[in-house]
N, C-alpha and C positions, 0 to 999 in steps of 0.2 A: 391705131392709137386708141387707148382706152379713154372713156369719159373723164376719169380723174386726171389724165395728163393734159387734156386740152381745156378744161373748164376754167382754171384760174386765169390763164392768159387771155382767153376769149372774154371772161367776165370783166377783166380790167380794161380791155379794149372797148367793150360795150359801155362800160361805166363812164368812159370819156364823153359820151353823149350828154351826160348830166352837166357838163360845163356849158352847154348851150342853154341860155336863159329860158327861151320859150319851152323847149322840151322839159327842162327841169321843173318848171312850174306846173306843166300838165302832169308830169310824173308825181309831184308832191301832192297835187290836188287829188289825184286818183288814190294815192297811198293812204291819205287821211280818210276819204269818204268810204273807200272800200273796207277799211277796218270797221267802220260803223255798220256797213251793209252786212258784214260777216256776223255781227251780233244779232241783227234784227230777225232773220228767219228762225233762229232758235228761240229767241224771246217771244216772237209773235206766235210761233207754234204752241208754246206752252202757256201763253196767255189765253189762247182760245181753248185749249184743253182744260185749263183751270176754270174757265168761265162755264163751259158746258160739257166738257169731256166727250164731245162728238167728233168723230172722224169726218162726218158730213160737213159740219160747220168749219172745221179746219180746211177741208178742200175748197169750200166756197170762198173763204177769206183769201186763201192763196190765189184762187182763180180770179178774184176781183181785181187783183193787181195786174194779172196777165191780160185780161180782156181788153182794157184800153191800150195796153202796150202793143198788142196785135192790131187793134182796130185803127190806131192813130199812127202806127209806124210809117206807113207810106206818106202820110201828110207831113210827118216830121222829116222824112227824107227829101221831099220837095223843098221844104223850107231850109233844110241844111245846105242845099245847093243854091239857094237864093240869098239868104241872109248871112251875116258874119257868124261863123260857127262858134266862136268863143262866146259871143253874146247869148246865143241859144243855150249853151252849156251853163252859163251863170244863172240865167232865168230858171232853168230846170232845177238846179241845185237849190235855189231859194224856195221854190214851190215844194220840193220834197222835204226840205227843212221844216216848213210849216206843217206839212202832213204828219211827219214823225213826231214833232213836238206836241201837236194837238192830240194825237193818239196816246202819247206818253202821259199827258195831263189827264185824259179820261181814265186811263188805267190806274194812275197813282191816286186819283180821287175816288176810285171805286164807282165811277159813273159809266164805265165802258159797257157797251152792248155790242153784240155781234154785227149788227147792221152798220153801226158807226165805224167799227174797225174795217169792215168791207168797204165802206164809202171812202175812207181815208187811203186804204190800199189802192183803190181805183184812181184817186187823185195822184198818188205816188206813181202808179203805172203810166198815167197820161203824160206826166212830166218826163218820165224816163223814155217815152216814145219819141220825144223830140231830142233828148240828150244823146241817145245811142248813135243815130245816124250822123250827128255832128261830131261826136267823139271819134267815130270810126273813120271819118273823112278828113279830120284835121291833121292827122299825123304826117301825111305826105307833104303838107304845107310847111312843116317846121323841121323836118328831118331830110337830109340828103338821101336820095333814092337808093344808093348802094348800101346804106346802113339801115334800111327799113326793117329787115328781119331782126337785126339786133335791137332796134327800138321796140319792135313788137315783143320780143322776148323780155326786154326789161320792163315794159308795161305789164306783161303777163306775170312776171315775177312780183312786181309790186302788187298787182291785183290779188295774187294768190297768197302773198305774205299776209295781206289783210284778212283773206278768207281762212288762213291758217290761225292767226292770232285771235281774230274776232270771235269765231265759234268757240274756241278754247276759253276765251274770257266770258262768253255768253253764259255758260253754266254757272260760273262764279257770280256774275253780276245778277243773274236771275235770283240766285239764292240769297244775295246780300241786299240788293235794292229792288228786287222784283222786276217783272217783265217791263213794267212802265218805265222804270229808271233806265233799264238797258236800252230801250227804244229811244229814250231822250238823248242818250250818248250818240246814237246814230244821227239824230236831228242836228246836234252840234257839229258833227263832222261835215255835214253838207254846208254849213255856214263857213267853215274853215276852207273847204274846197272852193267855194265861190270867191273867197278872198284871194286865193292864188290865181284863179282864172281871170279875175278882173284886170290883172296886170299884163295879160297877153297882148302882143302886137303881132298879128298873123297877116302875112301878105295875102292880098285878095286873089281869088281864083279867076283867071281870065276865061270868060265864056266865049265860045266861037261865034255867037250871034246875039241878037236882042233877046230879052227875056220873053218867053212864050207863056201862053195860058197855063193855069194850074193843071188841067186835065191833059193838055199836050205834054207837059213835062212829066206828068205821071206815067203816061204811055211811053215816053222816051226811056224812063227807067226800066219799064217792063221790056222794051225792045232790047236793052242792054243785056238783060237776063235771058230772054227767049233766044237770042242769037248765039248763045253759048250753051251747047248741049251739056257739057260737063258741069256748068253752073246750076242750071235748073234741076238736073238730076241729083246733084249733091244737096240742094236745098230741099227737095222732096224727101230724100233719105233722112235728112236731119229732122224734118217735120215728123216722120213716122217714128223714129227712135225716141224723140222727146215725148211723143204722145203715148207710145206703148210702154216705154221702159222708164225714162228719167222722171217725167212728171208724176206718174203713179207712185214711184218710190219715195217721193217727197212726203207722201201720206203713209204709204205702207211701211216705210222705214221706221218712223217714230212709233206707229202703232205696234209693229213687230217687237221693237225693243221694249215697249211698255209691257207687252204680254210676257216678256222674259224677266221683268223686274227692273229694267233700266229706264233712266229718265233723260232730262235735258243735258246733263253732263256727257252721257254716252253719245248722244246724237251730235252734240257740239264737237266732241272729240273726233268723230268720224269726219266731220266737215274739215276740221283742222288737218287731219292726216291726208285728206284728199288735196287740200291746198298745198301742203308740204310736197307732195308728190308732183304737183303742177310746177312748183318752183324748180324741182330737179329737171322736169321735162323741158322747161323754158331754158334752163342752162344748156341742156343738150342742143336745143333748137338754135342757140346762138352760133353754132358751127354747122349743124346738120343741114344739108341741102339735098332733099330727096329728088331723084330723077323723075319720079312720077308723083307729084304732090297730092293729087286727088286719091290715088291708091293709098297713100300714107294716111290721108285724112279718114278714109273709110275704115281702114284696119285699126287705127288708134281709137276711132269713135266707137267701134264695136265692143270695146271693153265695158261699156255701160251695162251689158246684159249680165255681167258677173255679180252685180250687187243683189238683184232679186233672187237669183239662183242660190247665192250664198245664204241669204236670209231664209230661203225655203229649206235648204239642207241643214244649216247649222244654227241659225238664229243667235250667233255668238258675236258680240261686238269686237272681239279680238280677231276672229276670222274676217269679219267685215272690214276691220282696220287694214289688214293685208291687201284685201281686194281694193279698198279705197286708195291706198297708197299706189298700187300698180296702175290703177285707172287714172290717178292724178298725173303720173308721169306721162301716160299716153296722151291725155287731153292737153297737157302743157305743150307737147310737140304739135298737136293738132291745131291749137289756136294760133301759134306763131306761123305755121305753114299756111293755114287758111287765110289769115289776115294779109300776109305778104303776097300771096297769090292774087287776091282781090286788088291790092294796092298797085300791083305791077301789071295787071291784065285789064283793068278798067280805066277809062279816061278819067282824069282828075275831076273834071267839071260834072261828072255823072256819079261820082263815087258815093256821095251822100244818099242818092236814091237807090243805088244798088245795095248799099249797106242796109237801107231800110227794107228792101225786099228780102235780104238775108234774114233780118230779125223777124219780119212779119211772117214769111213763109215757114221759117224754122219753128216759130212759136204758134202757128195758126191753130193747132189742136192742143196746145199745152194746157189752156184752161179747162178743156174738156177732160183731159187726162187727170188733172187735179180733182175736178168736181165729181167724177165717177168712181175714183179710187176708194173714197170712204164708204159710200153705200155698197159697193161690191164687196169690200172687205167685211162689212157688217153682215151682209147676206151670206157670203160663202166662206169667209175666213181669210185671214192675212196670208197664211202659207199657200193655200190653193191659188190665190191671186198672184203671189210672187212667182209661182210656177208658170202660170199663164203669161205673165208679163215677160219672163225670161225666155220662154220658148218662142213666142211670137216675135220677140226682139231679135232672135237669131235671123229670121227671114228679113225683118226690116233693116238689119244692119248690113247684110251682104249682097242683096240683090243688085246694088249699084255697081258691083264689080263685074257684072255681066255686060255693062255698057262700054263699047269700044272707046268712046271719047274720054271716058274716065281714065283709061289706061294711056291714051295717046297724049294727053296734056303734058307739056313740059314746062318747067319754070322759064322765066325770062332769061334769055342768053346771058344778059348782064343785068343785075338787079337795078342798075341805074337806067335801064333802057326805057324807051317810051312805052306806055300802055298800048295794048293792041287797039285798032279802030273799032268803033262800035258796031260796024256792019260785018266784021269778020266773025265767022263761026268756027269754033275750035272743035 
């Protein structure tokens, strides 16, 4: 059966989840805030370039947001398994609204300096470190287990619709109201998201025993990861690909387009094409049930290497648009399959910590990749660094397929089944 034949019926079936109040409010909160998040990377990128024109400064500001996200993710994971997850998400939204509105004010008044933008980006990243584990763990509390992959696909579609429309709007907003005005829009969306999330009534997670010390619970989260070879191997793989390929291209991409005479509109258009591809991928994922989910994740994730190689060979935004569209479809499938695998293989009371290990380990070297890309591009050129990133990315992408447990892992026999015990190694 072709994708065109099954997508409409499956989409209608999945959309029925929106009749459930709690899922609908989470869905709407994400839809609004992600639209703003889709604007900010483009606006912030060109705000920094307008201030100094330095690729090094751009990498440092982008890295400033990632460093606390990595450093505090495990702390956020522990608290996501201790405290009401909805309350954590609301608090994080309010803090990020403050950071974005403050940064927008500095830019609009002409008072912004690089160190200020970096500090506010760090505050944003710190709040996000608590939001992500809570958001990743709350879905199984409000969605019946047999419908988790549909819910993940719908959330991914919402996420990427925002990333499609947001960057497309960013180029226009930057031109009309400036980077500061565009970032202010993102700040407002966090306030709207917080309003939706305050209405949630989420059932408590039943913990098997009394609350333990912070370090004990932190080690418990690591034990959940370490006891599953497929999990820690795929986390390491993601860490390497993000460091070698995806993070550097957040700097190399805008610099390369700028060298060819393109600006914020072209970079925003590419992000929108990628997000549109992800929506298609999520639609496919609403029905697709891979027999080897981690092989699917590895293969779809390997499409990241196409972007730097296309920049090195062509440097044309139209060619990059084709690459970004195809990669978006692949990553849309990846995200739905990966999230559903975690939600059906990890005990619910540990899911916040495992989600935190997912974010922390995946992004551990992300700030380094952002920070070094600018200086290396200035020293050796954008095109040579794209070649280096793409070629090394081939090895970073495919080595995990040599691990037997990556091939052996099968999805839950029934998506509504119980997560596997923490002590079981797959």
